[in-house]
N, C-alpha and C positions, 0 to 999 in steps of 0.2 A: 589556465593551462592548470591540470594538477600538480602539485609541487612533490608526493609522495611518488608518481608514477617513474618505473624505474628506464624508462627512454621518453621525457616528456615529449609530445605532439602539441608545439601551440595550433590551439582552433580561434578562429576570428567570432567575436560573438555572434557578430551577424555576417551569415552568407545564404548568398540569393544561390538557390539548388533547385536546376531543373531536372524531375526524374519521371519515370510512367510509373506509376500504379503497379502494373503488369509483373508481378514478382512473385517468387513464389514463396517468397517469405521466410526464408533461409536454407542454409545448404544442406546438403544431404546426408552430413556427417552428425547430424543431431539423434542423441539419443536419450530413452530416459536414465536418468542418475539420483542420487539420494539428494542435489541439489537442483535438478530438475526433472521432477517426477512425471510430467508430462510431455507426452510426445506431439510436438507438431505434426500437423498434414498439411498438405498440399491446399493451398486455397482453390476454390471455385473459380476457375477465368469469366464465368459467364455472368458472376454477381460483381464485374469490378468493371467502372471505367477506364478506360484507356489510359488515360494522361490525367496528371493533375495539375493547377496550375503554377507558377511560380513564385514558391514562398520564401522569406528570408527564416532562414533555422535563426532564431534566439537564443544563446544559451542560457544558461543562468550561475555563472561561474562561483557570485557570493553565496549562493545555497551548496555549491558542492564544497565549498570552503569551509561553513559550518559544521561537517563532520567529517571533517581530515584531521583525527585524536592522533597522540602520537602514549597515551598511556590512559590506562582505564578502557571504558568502551572504545572499541575502536574501527567495526564494523558488524554491519547486517545487512539484509533484506527485506521486505514485504511490508515498507514504509507505507505504515499509513497517520493521515492528521485527524481531529477530533477539537471542537471548540471548547474547553470548558466550560465556558460562559454562556454558552448557548445552549439553552432548553429546550430538546424536540418537543416536550410538552404541551411546549408553546405554542397559539395557533400562529400560523404565518399570514401576514397581509404584508400589501405595498409599505403600511406607517411601522409595521415591527421593529424594535429596538433591536430585536434578535437574529438580523439579515445579516447575511457574511459582513455587507461594508458600513454597518453602524460605529455609532461616535462613541465608545464604551468611555465611562468616567475613570476607570482606571485601565492601566495595562491589560492588553485581552492575553488570557494564558489559551497555549494551545500545548496538546497533549499528541505526543508521537508514539505508534507503535510499532514495533520492527517483528520481524521472527529470526530465524536462528541469528544468533551473535558471539560473534568473538571480542572477549575483553583479557589485558591482558599489558604487554608492555612492547616497543618496536625497538629495533637499531636501524644502523645506517641512516639517521637523521630521519627515521619517521619512514622510511620505505621498506623496511622488511619484518615482519613480525620477528618478537624475541621468546617469550615467555608467552603463551597463548591459551583462554580454554574459550567454550561454549556453551552458550545456556539456548533454550531453546524459542526464548523470547525477549525484549526488554521493552524499555519505554525512555522517552526523555521529555520533559515540558519546557517548551519556549515560553518566555514572558516578550508581549512586545509582536509586532511583526514584522520585524526587520530580523534577519540572519546574523545576528550577534552572538559572538562564542560566547560573549561573557553570562547572557541571559539564559543559556539552556543547562537545562540540571538532567542528567542522565542515571534512570533505575535498573540495573542489570545483574545485581547482585545481594544477594543478602547473608551476611555476619552473623558470624555463632554470637549468640549474646542467650546468657544463663540458659546455653543447653540448647536452646531454641533457634528459628532464625528471624529476625527482623528488619525490615528496610531501609536502606542505606542511599543517601543523595551522594555519596563517596564514591568519584566514579575517576577516581586515579590510584596507585598503588603508594602502599606508605614510602617516607623517605628511607635513606639507607640504613641510616642509625636508629629509625624505628623498626626495621626488619630485624635487623640483629642486636636487638635488646627484647629482653621479657620477664616481666617483674614476677616477682614470686610472693608465694605466701606471707611470707614473713617482712615481705618489701624489697630486698634486693634484686638488681637487674644483673639478670643470666643472658651471657651470650646466647644465641639460637640459629636452626639455619635459615634464610629469607624466609619470610609468609608466603606460604603457597597461598592461589588463587581457591576460595572456595563457592564458585559457581551455585545459584537456583536460581530455577524461573522463578519472578516474581510474582506470579500466582498460584507458584505451588503444584504446578502441572504439565506435563512435559506436553506442549498443546503449540500450533503456529495458529496465531492470529492473524481474525480479518479485519474487516472496518469497523469504525464503533459511531458512537452518538450518545451523549447526557442524555438520559431522559427521568426525569423526577430527580434530580440531583445525584443521581449515579453513570456512570459510563458505562454503557451495554456494550457490550461486542461478541464476537463468536469465535470459537477456536476448534482447530480441527486437529482429532486425532487420528494420526496418519497410519493405515494396517499394510496388508500384505496388498503386494505392486504396486507399493507407493499411492493407493486409492486412501483416499479420508475414510476410516472405519466408523467414526462418529464426529458428530458438529454437535460441540456443546455450547449454550448461553451463559456468557459469564458477565456478572458484572461488579465493578469496582467502585467504593465510596469515595466518597471525595471527601478532605479536611477540611477546617474551617477557616482555610487558605485557598479553597477551592485548589488544591492540590490531591492526586492519588492516594488512598491511604490503603497500602498492601497488606493491611489488617483487617481488611474488613473487603473480602472475598465471597464471590455467591457462584456457585456452578451448577447449572441446570444437564445433566445429562441426558433427558429425554425431550428436550426441546425438539421439534417437529421439523427439524432444518436440514436434514437430507433423506433422500430414499433410492434405493437403489434395486433395479432388477436383473434381468441376467442380461437387458442390450445395451442400460446406459443406468448412470446416477446420476441423480442432480441434488447440488450442493447451493447454499443459501450463507448469504453473507459475504459476498465478496465487493458488495458494495451496497451503501447506505444513503439514497437521499431524501433529507428533512426540509428542506425550504419548497418544498410543493403549497400551491395555497388550495387545497381543497380537502385538505381535512387528515391527510394522512400522509404513514410515515411510508416508503417503499424501502424494501428489501431487494436487492438482486443476487443471483447465484448464476452458475453455468448448469448446464445438463449436459453429461460427458457423456459423448453416443460413442458407447466401445462399438456399436453394428455401423461406425463410419470413422472409422481410426483414432476410437477416442477424440473426435472432434469435440472442441468446446461450442454450445451456442448461449446466448442471452437468456434468462428467467429472471421473472419479476414475482415477488408478493407484496402485501400490502397488509396496513392495521391501520385503525385512525388513532391518532395521536395519543388519545384519552386513556386508551386502553393497549398501548403497545405492548407492552410487558405481559399480558394475557394470550397465550397461545390462539385460547380459543379464537379469538375477534381477526386469525388472521385469516387473509385468502390466499390461494396463491393460483396465478393468470395459468391457463389450461388451453390457450392458443381462439378460445371465443368468449368465455366467462371465467369470473373468480369465483373459486370451488375453496370448500373449506379442506379440501385433503390434500397434502404434499403429495400424495402420491399421483396425482392427477398432471403436475407439474412434469413430472420423467417419463410426457407422451412427446414425443418428436415434434407435432405440433404446438406445444407449450412455447418451441423455440423464438425469440424475437430477431436474433440478428446471429449471422451464422460465425464459428472460428473465430471468437472475443478469447481474450486470456484469461487467467482462471482467477485475475486480480485487475481491477478496474475501477470503472467511476462512473457516475450520470448525476450531473448538477444542472443548474439552473443557467444558462446564458442573461448575462445580465445589462450587457447592450448589444447597439447594432439593428440589425433587419432581425437579426433571429433574437431578437429578445424575448425572453419566456418563454424560449422552448429550451429543450433538455442536450446534452450535450455529453456524451458518450466518447471517450476517450479510454484506450486499450493498446495492446501490442497482437497485432494480428499473428493466431497462432501459438499465442502463450511466447514462446521465443522468438526474437531475431533485431534487428536493428531497427527496423521502422514503428515509429508511432504514429497511430490513424485516431480519425474521430468521426465521428456520425453525428446527424441533428434529428430529432424526434420530436414529434408533435406534442406530445403528453410523456411520463417517465415510462410507460410501456409502449412507445411508438406511435404510428410508425415510424421507425429510424429509416434514414434517406442514407445515398450510396457512401462507401467507405473513402476517406481523402488522407491520404497518407501527408503528413505535416513536418516529419521530421525523421533523420536517420541519423543513427549516431556514428561518430567516427572513435570511439572508445574503444571497440576491440584491437583499431591497428597499436595503441599502446601497449599493447601489453603481446608475450608469445601466444600463438595459436591457442586455440581453446577456450576464453573468455568471451561470451554472448551476453546478451541483454535481454529480459524480460520483466513481462508483468507492467507496463506505462499506467498511471494514474495521474489524474489532475487533483489537485488540492485549494478547495473552493474557498478557504481561510485566509488565501496569501494569492493577492493577484487586486484589481481596483477592475473601472470599468474598462479599462482600453485589454485589460489580457489576465490569464491565469495562470499561477504554477502548475506544469508536469515535474513527476519523475518517472524516474524508470530504474531498474534493480539491475544490477551489472554481477557475474559471476562466473567463475572457471568451471566448463562444461566436465561432469565427470567424473571429480575430485576436488579437496578443496582449494581454496587458494590458496595461493603464494605469499601474496602480498594483501597488505590491507586496503590501499586501493584497488585490487580486484573485484572487492564486495563491498563498495559504497555505494549508494540511491547518486544519480544521478540529475540534475535539473534544467528545464527549458521553460521558455514562455511561450504559450498558444495565444496569440491575440483576435480579439473576437473579429477582427476588421478580416484577418485571415479566413476565420470559419465564413464569414459571408461572402466573400470572392469565392471559394470554394464551393458552397452552395449554388451559391449562381452560376459559378462557371457547369457544375454539375445538371441544373434545371434547362443550360445553354442546351448541354451535350445530348440529353434525354429527347429534348425536340429536335 
């Protein structure tokens, strides 16, 4: 149960639910907004199996609680996770120490990347916003594999220092006594008004962040500059240095505004960076995106690019799948035939399946049509497919906890958290068309997806196909 919910709704951790995957994937009152720029599209019934199997919906309340805070960093969306001690420049094989389930000598650090973020204070026992402010992105570093609130540090604002802004790990407001006192130049303490929040984007740019990976000792990610009609105007390549302790160094930021990560025509736009797969064993890193089909109601189709691990930072070595072959031209990924899967979300994940009958294949996790309370997966024979049928494995009840208008969107898996039996999956929550009214309306939620569920679903789909 979310303790900050205005009307607590107790959900069982495991509840067997039988439901059809033949749905519209959302209600007709969806519309684009600042929070949800991507209008959903009705799904193509011909591509769907009629029914899914009976699956146990397994929520992860301990991970929900990790982000339930009353001061400082309060809420955000767009959550991605990056293993800071796993360098993607290293070749992956069966014996690699950089595999997700490797045993490190020191506690593992994971960097979380968030997009639009609220910080400030709360009232009414944490249920409502107090003073709040927003920045376009924020970060957090979790030490260890467990959702321990004592082991996570948030990076969400930059404090004035010597006329400049320097990064800070401080994620709670100053005490009341500190707020009401300032020291003058002669050393005397003068009462002042409470210190106002001074939010700044840690990267110094107003961008929404996408997936990331560590490559040659730096965090590589991409950032969306949103333009007219809430469509990406540009996608920048961003790299962030790491300090001696393996934590992000926000004074060491490099931004490439010319990166070939997007291309637009009159009928479509291709956007790369929505997901990165760094556990393929063929020597490549795979960067996924979506083809925004303006000519098909702004439907989002899955697209993919790849680069050799050794030259990932050199865009001249990137190749984009055009539907038949790998092209050096990003424009070729904007062709309709380049789409691998129709109707994915604008944030998703592709990762290797660790165990079970599908071990070694690839798991695509997403929200069908961007917005909706369902989370689905498909299984691919390779990072670029072909991908099997859509299977919905989870249906969120979170919108019932709030007044009308709260929706779910952009689900993805986090391979850093899980084991040989299951993988952690997050999805975002927000109020449609306006700012969230309470912190709990704007925090990611988490569920578990068991590989046994993946095996059961794909076996069921194979039987249905026969």
